[in-house]
C-alpha positions as CSV (number, residue, x, y, z in Angstrom):
1,M,134.5,156.1,24.5
2,I,136.1,157.5,27.6
3,I,134.7,160.5,29.5
4,Q,135.4,162.3,32.8
5,A,132.8,162.9,35.5
6,E,132.2,163.2,39.2
7,Y,129.5,162.2,41.7
8,Y,128.4,165.3,43.6
9,G,132.0,166.7,43.3
10,N,133.6,163.4,44.2
11,P,135.9,162.0,41.4
12,F,136.1,158.5,42.9
13,L,133.3,157.2,40.8
14,G,134.3,153.5,41.2
15,L,133.2,153.7,44.9
16,F,129.7,154.7,43.9
17,M,128.8,152.5,40.9
18,T,129.6,149.3,39.2
19,T,128.8,148.0,35.7
20,N,128.7,145.0,33.4
21,E,127.9,144.8,29.7
22,E,124.2,145.5,30.1
23,I,123.5,147.2,33.5
24,T,125.1,149.9,35.6
25,F,124.1,150.1,39.2
26,V,124.2,153.6,40.6
27,P,123.1,155.3,43.9
28,K,119.4,156.3,44.1
29,N,120.2,160.0,44.1
30,T,122.5,160.0,41.1
31,P,122.0,163.3,39.1
32,E,120.2,162.9,35.8
33,D,123.0,164.4,33.8
34,L,125.4,161.7,35.1
35,V,122.8,159.0,34.3
36,H,122.7,160.3,30.7
37,K,126.5,160.2,30.5
38,I,126.6,156.6,31.7
39,E,124.0,155.6,29.2
40,E,125.8,157.2,26.4
41,C,129.3,156.1,27.4
42,L,128.8,152.5,28.7
43,E,125.7,151.8,26.6
44,T,123.9,150.1,29.5
45,E,120.6,150.5,31.3
46,V,121.2,152.5,34.5
47,V,119.5,151.1,37.6
48,P,119.5,153.1,40.9
49,I,119.9,150.9,44.0
50,S,121.4,150.9,47.5
51,V,123.5,148.5,49.4
52,Y,123.2,148.7,53.2
53,N,121.2,151.9,52.6
54,S,124.4,153.3,51.3
55,S,125.4,155.1,48.0
56,L,128.7,153.2,48.0
57,I,127.6,150.6,45.4
58,G,131.0,150.0,43.9
59,L,132.7,149.6,47.3
60,F,130.2,147.1,48.6
61,M,129.7,144.8,45.5
62,S,131.4,143.3,42.5
63,M,129.6,141.9,39.4
64,N,129.8,140.6,35.9
65,S,127.1,139.8,33.4
66,K,126.1,136.6,35.2
67,G,125.8,137.7,38.7
68,A,127.1,139.7,41.7
69,V,129.0,139.2,45.0
70,L,127.5,141.1,47.9
71,P,128.3,141.4,51.6
72,E,126.1,140.0,54.3
73,I,125.2,143.5,55.5
74,A,123.1,144.1,52.3
75,Y,119.4,144.2,53.2
76,S,117.1,141.4,51.9
77,D,115.0,143.9,49.9
78,E,118.2,145.2,48.3
79,V,119.4,141.7,47.4
80,K,115.9,140.9,46.0
81,E,116.0,144.0,43.8
82,I,119.5,143.2,42.4
83,N,118.4,139.7,41.8
84,E,115.7,141.0,39.4
85,Y,118.6,142.0,37.1
86,L,121.2,139.3,37.8
87,N,120.5,135.6,38.1
88,E,123.2,134.7,40.5
89,I,123.8,136.4,43.9
90,I,126.6,135.3,46.2
91,I,126.7,136.5,49.8
92,V,130.0,136.9,51.6
93,E,129.7,136.8,55.4
94,D,133.1,137.9,56.7
95,F,133.8,141.1,54.7
96,T,131.9,144.2,53.6
97,A,134.0,146.1,51.0
98,I,133.6,143.4,48.4
99,G,134.5,145.7,45.5
100,N,137.9,146.2,47.1
101,L,138.5,142.4,47.3
102,I,137.1,141.1,44.0
103,A,137.5,142.2,40.3
104,L,135.3,140.5,37.8
105,N,134.8,140.2,34.0
106,D,132.7,137.6,32.3
107,E,135.6,135.0,32.2
108,V,137.9,135.8,35.2
109,A,137.6,136.7,38.8
110,L,140.6,138.2,40.6
111,V,140.0,137.4,44.2
112,S,141.8,138.5,47.4
113,P,143.4,135.7,49.4
114,V,141.3,136.7,52.4
115,I,138.2,135.2,50.8
116,S,137.7,131.6,51.9
117,K,138.3,128.7,49.5
118,E,134.7,127.6,50.0
119,K,133.5,131.0,48.8
120,V,135.9,131.0,45.9
121,K,134.4,127.7,44.7
122,E,130.9,129.2,45.0
123,I,132.0,132.3,42.9
124,E,133.6,130.0,40.3
125,S,130.5,127.8,40.0
126,A,127.8,130.5,40.1
127,L,129.4,133.1,37.9
128,K,131.1,130.7,35.6
129,V,134.5,132.3,35.9
130,R,138.1,131.2,36.2
131,V,139.3,132.3,39.6
132,I,142.7,133.8,40.2
133,Q,143.2,134.2,43.9
134,T,146.1,136.6,44.4
135,K,147.5,139.6,46.2
136,I,148.5,142.6,44.0
137,A,151.6,144.6,45.0
138,N,151.7,142.5,48.2
139,M,148.3,143.9,49.3
140,D,145.1,141.9,50.0
141,V,142.8,144.6,48.4
142,T,143.0,143.0,45.0
143,G,139.8,144.4,43.6
144,S,140.8,148.0,44.4
145,L,144.0,147.8,42.4
146,V,142.7,146.8,39.0
147,A,139.9,147.9,36.6
148,L,139.0,144.8,34.6
149,T,136.7,144.4,31.5
150,N,136.2,141.7,28.9
151,K,138.7,143.5,26.6
152,G,141.5,144.7,28.8
153,F,142.5,145.9,32.3
154,V,144.3,148.7,34.1
155,L,146.6,147.8,36.9
156,T,148.1,149.9,39.7
157,P,151.7,151.0,39.1
158,L,152.5,149.7,42.6
159,A,152.7,146.2,41.1
160,K,156.2,145.3,39.8
161,E,156.7,144.7,36.0
162,E,157.1,140.9,36.6
163,E,153.8,140.8,38.5
164,F,152.0,142.7,35.8
165,R,153.3,140.4,33.0
166,S,152.3,137.4,35.2
167,L,148.7,138.8,35.6
168,E,148.5,139.4,31.8
169,D,149.3,135.8,31.2
170,A,146.9,134.5,33.9
171,I,144.0,136.7,32.8
172,G,144.6,136.1,29.1
173,I,144.2,139.6,27.9
174,E,146.5,142.6,27.7
175,G,146.5,145.6,30.0
176,V,148.5,148.6,31.1
177,Q,149.7,150.1,34.4
178,T,148.7,153.6,35.4
179,T,147.1,155.8,38.1
180,V,143.8,157.6,38.0
181,N,142.6,161.0,39.4
182,Y,146.0,162.7,39.3
183,G,148.2,160.0,40.7
184,N,146.0,157.7,42.7
185,P,147.2,154.1,42.5
186,M,143.9,152.6,43.6
187,V,142.7,152.6,40.0
188,K,139.3,150.9,40.6
189,S,138.2,153.8,42.8
190,G,138.3,156.2,39.8
191,V,137.2,153.9,36.9
192,V,133.9,152.5,35.9
193,A,134.2,150.5,32.7
194,N,132.9,147.8,30.4
195,S,133.7,146.8,26.8
196,N,131.9,149.8,25.4
197,G,133.5,152.6,27.4
198,A,134.9,154.0,30.6
199,I,133.8,156.8,32.9
200,V,136.8,158.1,35.0
201,G,137.2,160.6,37.7
202,S,137.3,164.3,36.9
203,L,140.8,164.8,38.2
204,T,142.3,162.2,35.8
205,T,145.1,163.7,33.8
206,P,145.4,163.6,29.9
207,Y,148.3,161.1,30.3
208,E,146.2,158.9,32.6
209,L,143.2,159.1,30.2
210,G,145.4,157.9,27.4
211,R,146.8,155.0,29.4
212,I,143.3,153.9,30.6
213,D,142.0,154.2,27.0
214,E,144.9,152.1,25.8
215,G,144.6,149.4,28.5
216,L,140.8,149.0,28.1
217,F,141.1,148.9,24.3
218,L,138.4,151.6,23.9
219,R,139.8,153.2,20.6
């Protein structure tokens, strides 16, 4: 299932929430109708949280079904609350917008080259993932340029065809290249997805919807 939505008029849903196969973390003031849409579409429990007392959950964290990566600015009570739902929590000291730097599914982590090798090893060990440390389209904001699930992925069209094919081989699943929200190439900002469905920004065009549906194998 794929549906369109917005968060208080903002179509960049990926900045405000993040999901795995069982849980979707959303801001504490998320409207009830949006919560119901998430429950129906992604088939997860919806858990309201904050990171650094902010509603930018998807910007500040990245997660899979085994754990989450959070910035050092997250408050201890917030980390403790998240830890009630996820066994493994990894704290990154040098950066804040973790969702822009890391994309996760349950098997693979696409990690920006700006993340230290020591932290990469910690992510690999704690989350039981195969780490691919790479730029995308010659940019360090790896996590913002791809929406990744266990079934497929959607990649920014800024990446060249050769780079896209190389990523397909490295990740081990197929994907597509497209924009979101009427031409925005930062696809993670407008897509919240797992194996069950995807919620995308309200400005997403029919063509973009079709491409996202195809890339995430939601049909």
